[in-house]
N, C-alpha and C positions, 0 to 999 in steps of 0.2 A: 703350468703344465700339470698333467694328470699322472696319477699312480694307478696302474692296472694290475689286478690279480689274474693270473692265468690258472685255470683248473682244467685238467684233461686226464683221461685214463693213462695208467703207467706203461705205455707202449711207445717204442722208439718213433714209429711213424707219426703218431699224434704229437709227440713232443717236438719233433723236427718242424712240423707245420707251425706250431705256436712259436718256436724260435724264430722262424722266418718273419712272421708277423711282428714279433717283439723287436726284432732288429730294426725294422722300418719305423716302428713307433719311437724307439729310443733315439734313432737318428733325427726324429722330429722334436726331440727335447723331453719326451715323456719318460716315466719309469715303469718297469714291469717286474713283477715278482711271481714266480711259480709257487703255487701251493699244491703240493703233491702228496701222495700216500707215503707212509713210512717205508724207506728203502728205495724209493724211486728217484730221489734227488740226483743220483749219479748218472741218470739218463741225460740230464741237461749239460750241454757242453758249451753253450754260448757264453763268451767272456763277459757280456754285459748283464747277464741275468742274475738276479738274486733268487734264492731258493729257500723255502721253508717247508718242512715235512710235518705231516700230521703225527700225533702221538700214537705209537702202537699200543694195542690193548690186548689183554688175554683173550685168546680165541680167534684173533685176526690171522688170516693166512699169511705166512711170510712171503715177501715179494718174490723170492726164488721159486716158491711153489706156484704163485700166480703166473709167472713167466713160463714155467714148465707146463702148466695146464694149457696155456694159450698156444703152445706148439703142437698140441694134440686135441683140437677142439671138435673133431668129427663125431657124428652120431648123436643120438639123443642124450646119452649120458655125458658126453663131452660138452654138449650145449648147456645142460643143466649145471655142470661143474663151473663153466665159465660164467653163467648167470649168478650162481651163488658167490663166486669170487667178486663179481661186480657189485653185488649187494653189500658185501663186507667192506669193499673199498669206499663205496658211497657213505656208509655208516661211519667209517673211520674219519673221513673228511668232515662230516657233519658234527662229530662229537665235540671237537674244540675249534671248529671253523669260525664261529662268531667271534670268539676272543682273539684268535689268530689274525683275522682280517681287520678287526678293530685296532689291534696293536700295530698292525702294519700301516694303518691310516690310508687304505686304498679308496679311490674314488669310484671305481667301476670294476666289474668282473667280466672277463671274457672267458666263457666256459664252453667246453666241448659239448656237442649235443648229446653224447653218450654218457656224460657225467652230470646226473641231475642235481648233485650237491651244489653246483654253480648257481642254478636258478633258485633253489631253495634258500641258499645263503644270501643271494642278492635281495630277495624279497624280505627276508627276515631283518636284514640290515638296512633296507631302503637304499640300495645302491643301484646305479645304472648297470644294465646287463646286456651283453652281446652274446648270442649263440653262434658257435662256429662248427660246421659239419666237416670234420676232417675225413670221415667216411661218407658213404652215400647219405643224403639227408633223410631223416626219419619222418619229416613232415608228411602226414597222410594226404592222399588225393585220390579221387575216383579212378579206378582202373589201374592205379600204380601199385604193384605188389610190394610186400614188405621187402626191405633191402636184402635179407638173407635168403630170398627165393629167386630161382632163375626163370621165373615165369615172364612171358612177354606182357607188354601193356595191352590191356583188353577192357575197353569201356562198354562192351556189350552187357546186356542184363545178366547173361551167364557169367561173364568175367567179373562183374561187380559182386555177384553173389559168391563166387569162388574166393575173391579177395576178402570179403567180409568174414567168411569162414576161417580163412587163414589168420586174419587179425584176431579172432576170438581164441584160436589155438595159441597164437603168439602171446596174447595177454595171459593165458594160463601158464605158459612156460615162464613168463617174466614175473609171476606172482611173488617170488622171494624178494625181488628188487622193488616191486611196487609196494610191498608191505613196509619196507624201510622208508620209502618216500611218504606213504600215508601217515605212518606213526609220527615221523618227525614234523611233517607239515601240520598235523593236528595239534601237536604239542606247542607249536609256535603260531597258531591261529591262521594257518595258510591252507587254502584249498588246492590240493594236488594229489594225484594218484599215479600217473604214468610219466614216462620220460618226456612225452610231448607236452604235458602240463607244466614242465619245468623249463621249457624254452622261453627265450626272451619274447615279450609281447610286442616289441617294437623293431628289433634289428636282429636278423639272422643272416649269416653268410655261409655259402656253400662253395666247395672247391669245384663242383661240376660246372659245365657250360650248359646253356639252354639246349643246344643241339645234341649234346650227349645224353642228357636226362630224358626221361619219358615226358610226354605232354602233360601239362597241368593247367587247370583253369586259372584264369586271371582273377585277382592279382596273385602272382607267385609269392609264396610266404617267405622266400629267402632271396638274397642277392647272389646270383650265380657269377662268381668272379673268376672261375677257373683255378688252376693250381696255384697255391700260395708258396712261393719259393724265395730264396734269399734275394734281397734287393740288388738290382743291377745285374742279375743273372750271371754273377761271377763264376758260379759253379759250372757254367757251360764251357768255360775255357780251361778247366782243370786238366792237367796232362794225364794221358793214359799210361799205365805201367807196362804197356807192351805196344809194339808197332803193328797195326793191322796189315795183313797181306792185301795189297790193292787189287790183286788178281782173283780174289775169292770173295764171295758174299760173306758178310759178317752177321752172325746170329748171336744175340745176347740172351742168356737164360738166367732167371732169378726166381726164387720162390719167396722172396721177402725176408723180413727180419725175424719172423716167427716160424716160418716153414722151410727155412733154408737147409734143413737136414734131410731133405727128400732125395737121398742118394739114388734110389732106383729111377726116379724121374730124370735126374740129370744124366744118368748113364744112357737111358733110352734116347734122350735128345742128342747126346754126343754120337751115338751109333747112327742116328738118322742124318745128322750133319755130315758125318764122314761119307755116308752113302751118296750124298748129293754134291760133295766137294765144297761144302761151306765150312768156314772157320767158326769156332764156337768159343765165346767168353762166358764164364760162369761166375756168379757171385753167390756164396752160400751163407753169408752173414755170421761166419765163425761157428756154425753148427755142425761142421764136419771136421774130422781129424785130418792131419796132413796125409796119412795113408789113404783115407777115404777120398780126399780131394784128388789125389793122384790117380786113383782107380777110375775116375769119371771118364778119362780119355778125351778131355776137351783140350783145345789149343791154349787157353788161358784160364786159370782158376785162381780165385782170390776170395778172402773173407768178404771184402767190400770193394766195389769199383765205383768210380765217379759216374753214377748212373746217367745223369743228363748229358754229360760230355760224351759218354760212350754211345748213347742213343743218337747223337748227332752223326755218328759214323756208321751205325748199324742199319742193316737192311730188313731185319725182322727181330721181334722180341717174343720169347716164350716165357710165360710167367704164371703165377697163381691168381691173376686178376685182382690183386690188391689195388685199391683205388689210386694210391700215389704212383704206382708203376704204370697203371693204365693211363693216368693223366700225363705222365712224362712222355709216354709213347705218343699220345695224341698231340702234345706240344711239338714233338719232333717229327710228326707225320710218318710214324713207323707202324706198319701192320703188326698184328698181334695174334699169337696162338695162346690160348689160356686153358689152364687146368684148375678151376676153382676148388678150394678146400673147405673154407668156413667163412664166418662173419658175413660181410657184405660182398664177398667175391662173386657169389652167384648172381647178385643183382648187377654188378659191373659186367659180368659175362652176358647177361640178358640184354643190356644196353649195347654192348659191342656187336652182338649178333643182329639186333634190330637195325642198327645203323650201318651194317655191312663194313665194319672196321676191323674185323678179325674173325677167327673161328675157334671153336672148342677143340682141344687137343685130341688127336686120334688115340685109340687105346694103346697103352704102353706095350701090351703083348703083341700088337700088330706092327712090327718094325717096318715092313714095306709101306703100310698105309701112312705111318708117321713121316717117313722119308718123302713119299709122294706129296703129302700135305705141305711140308716145308718147301719142297721144290716149287710147287704150284704157287704158294703165297709169295715166294721170293720174286716171281716173274709175272705177277698179276697186275697189269697196268691199271685196270679199272679200280682195283682195291687201293692201289697207291694214290690214285687221283682223289678218292674219297678221304683218304688219310691226310692228304695235303689240305683239303678243304677244312677238315676238323682242326688242323694246326692253325689255319688262319683264324678260326673262331676263338681258339684258345688265346692267340696273340692279341685279339681285340677285347678279351673279357675283362682285363684290368689287373688281375693277379693281386700280388701283395700290395701294390700301390692303392688300388681301389679298396681293398679290404681295410687298409689303415685309414683311408678317408672315411669309411663307414663307421669304424670304431670311434674315431675322433668326433664324428657327427652326433653321437649319443650324448656327448657332454654339452 
């Protein structure tokens, strides 16, 4: 049996995806060890997982600051701050990565597409490599905009030119991260400059489905397996901490694990739900105080709720368009209203709008418009039919079982 090293950015949603994959691999007799940045090991909660952390260095941002910056990533300065943090995190993993992975005796690396250290270390140590896109895949394709843009798919000459211009600007913004990649690669006799250069040359896995992603020319550079969730879907049967009112539609609102402190957004959603007679459950990821949580005015408020179990009962989800939440809604056949904030949330929004699976949230200041939007989507039969079709595609995509098959196949 094989020993896999897992490398991913130090964010809860990414770690949870790797945990689900790891649980399936361990059940098949393999071993898995997370190699994470200093201070990120506490994010891992899987009882089967081994964890080793990189050595912190003078000048590295503390993990608390990285988390804090990720909660306010908006605007150019926020984006640049996030990119600088990512460059530091990659550099830290690379610094003692060769020795750490040799000492662990790993056979292969499963690395997040957004952590180039995984690909660089695999090539330097001559290890098998699998790339995993927990967020939207970064693989380039004609007419497919960068994941952090909310542009539609446009293969026209004008669209291709626009996408190429955006790619050049994106490369300029990513220069601090690219410099870390280039310098380390040069020192180890490797040719690499960008995140794409660090992807696996043989096996890439993405959580999207073909129907949700934008069109891409064949051959598709990744296996679209759909959401990677715990084996057996046991989290679908987790009990809810409240009993939904069967006589009122149920709306679930979440801004994810990094943006859950958006109190103004939750209050606006709660006002709209009261106006249309819907019940509202809110998960704020522990980023609101008890007093703030009470002030929302929702029927049910908690730090965390069993999201997939709740979505089985929900009639509508309002979120930040984080990919994990979007995919869970697709799997449950639940329509979505989204308010993207940063990262690949705009790209997820563009795909939702293109495929008619949801809408962008009405302005917060326009309470009647938001209430009308919620009322309309709650009773839109054509929208619900499209969502059911998307759910069927997710169910057929293979999920964690197919992902584990692909990982095993590299050996």
